[in-house]
C-alpha positions as CSV (number, residue, x, y, z in Angstrom):
1,M,-21.5,182.2,281.0
2,L,-21.5,183.6,277.7
3,I,-24.6,185.6,276.5
4,A,-24.8,185.7,272.8
5,K,-27.2,187.0,269.9
6,P,-26.9,185.0,266.6
7,G,-27.8,186.0,263.5
8,L,-29.2,189.3,261.9
9,D,-31.9,190.3,264.8
10,G,-31.0,193.5,266.4
11,H,-33.2,193.6,269.4
12,D,-30.9,193.0,272.4
13,R,-32.8,194.1,275.4
14,G,-33.6,190.8,276.7
15,A,-30.1,189.1,276.5
16,K,-28.9,192.7,278.0
17,V,-31.4,191.9,281.0
18,V,-30.4,188.5,281.3
19,A,-26.5,188.8,281.4
20,R,-26.9,191.6,284.1
21,A,-29.2,189.5,286.2
22,L,-26.5,186.9,286.0
23,R,-23.5,189.4,286.5
24,D,-25.8,190.4,289.9
25,A,-26.1,186.9,290.6
26,G,-22.1,186.7,290.9
27,M,-21.4,184.8,287.7
28,E,-18.8,185.8,285.5
29,V,-20.7,186.7,282.3
30,I,-19.5,187.6,278.8
31,Y,-21.8,189.1,276.3
32,T,-20.7,188.8,272.6
33,G,-23.3,191.7,270.9
34,L,-25.2,191.7,268.2
35,R,-25.1,190.0,265.0
36,Q,-22.9,186.9,265.8
37,T,-22.5,183.5,263.8
38,P,-22.5,180.2,265.3
39,E,-18.7,179.9,264.7
40,M,-18.1,183.1,266.5
41,I,-20.1,182.1,269.3
42,V,-18.0,178.9,269.9
43,S,-14.9,180.4,269.3
44,A,-15.8,182.8,272.1
45,A,-17.0,180.0,274.4
46,L,-13.9,178.1,274.0
47,Q,-11.9,181.2,274.4
48,E,-13.3,182.0,277.6
49,D,-13.7,178.5,279.0
50,V,-17.5,179.1,279.9
51,D,-19.5,176.7,281.7
52,A,-22.6,177.6,279.5
53,I,-23.8,179.4,276.4
54,G,-27.4,181.3,276.7
55,L,-28.8,182.5,273.3
56,S,-31.2,184.9,272.4
57,V,-33.4,184.3,269.4
58,L,-36.0,186.4,268.2
59,S,-35.6,186.2,264.6
60,G,-37.4,182.7,264.1
61,A,-34.2,181.0,263.2
62,H,-34.1,179.2,266.6
63,M,-34.1,175.5,265.1
64,H,-30.6,176.6,262.8
65,Y,-28.6,178.7,265.3
66,F,-29.0,176.1,268.3
67,G,-28.4,173.2,266.1
68,E,-25.3,174.8,264.6
69,V,-24.1,175.9,268.0
70,R,-24.6,172.4,269.5
71,R,-23.1,170.9,266.5
72,L,-20.0,173.0,266.6
73,L,-19.6,172.3,270.1
74,K,-19.8,168.6,269.6
75,E,-17.1,169.0,266.9
76,Q,-14.6,170.7,269.0
77,G,-15.1,168.2,272.1
78,A,-17.0,170.7,274.4
79,D,-20.5,169.6,274.0
80,D,-20.3,169.5,277.7
81,I,-20.9,173.2,277.8
82,L,-24.6,173.7,279.0
83,L,-26.8,175.2,275.8
84,F,-29.6,177.2,277.0
85,G,-31.5,179.9,275.6
86,G,-34.7,182.3,275.2
87,G,-36.5,184.9,273.2
88,I,-39.7,184.2,270.8
89,I,-39.7,180.7,270.2
90,P,-42.9,178.6,269.7
91,D,-44.0,176.0,272.6
92,E,-44.1,173.4,269.8
93,D,-40.5,173.7,269.1
94,V,-39.2,173.3,272.6
95,P,-39.3,169.9,272.9
96,H,-37.2,169.7,269.6
97,L,-34.7,171.8,270.7
98,K,-34.5,169.8,274.0
99,A,-34.0,166.8,272.2
100,M,-30.9,168.3,270.2
101,G,-29.2,169.4,273.6
102,V,-30.5,172.7,274.6
103,A,-30.9,172.1,278.4
104,A,-33.6,175.0,278.8
105,V,-35.6,177.3,277.0
106,F,-37.1,180.8,278.4
107,G,-39.7,182.5,277.1
108,P,-40.8,185.9,277.5
109,G,-42.0,187.1,281.0
110,T,-39.5,184.5,282.5
111,S,-38.6,185.9,285.7
112,T,-34.4,186.4,285.6
113,Q,-34.3,184.9,289.3
114,D,-35.5,181.4,287.4
115,I,-32.9,181.6,285.1
116,V,-30.1,182.3,287.8
117,E,-31.6,179.5,289.8
118,F,-31.5,177.1,286.8
119,L,-27.9,178.1,286.2
120,R,-27.3,177.5,289.7
121,Q,-28.6,174.3,289.6
122,A,-27.2,173.3,286.1
123,T,-23.9,174.2,286.7
124,P,-22.9,173.3,290.0
125,Q,-19.4,172.5,289.8
126,R,-19.1,176.3,289.2
127,W,-21.0,177.3,292.7
128,A,-19.2,174.4,294.9
129,A,-15.6,176.1,293.9
130,Q,-17.1,179.5,294.8
131,G,-17.9,178.2,298.2
């Protein structure tokens, strides 16, 4: 799993909490740190051969960042990488994000266990391999 903070938003506590929860659940997690561009995120995802990318967006630019990451994944022939995210995202934008290929959007207060369970169900091939 790759967890990323796109853009100039400098608040990464939520991304770090999610990354730790996924790691504690037995997932291999790469956290890219702050101020990542969509190109940097997709490049890291391809280099690390991840099953999923999680974006944490608090800046209000979620439509742009999710759209760019999805577009770049498609250009690279990697649109099978699951894209999910969270942050401060208005409810009315969630259907648009899902229509562009974002598998799930987790808002403030979401249980980390809910995120873990979602990823276990959404990436079953990884969990089957771990037996």
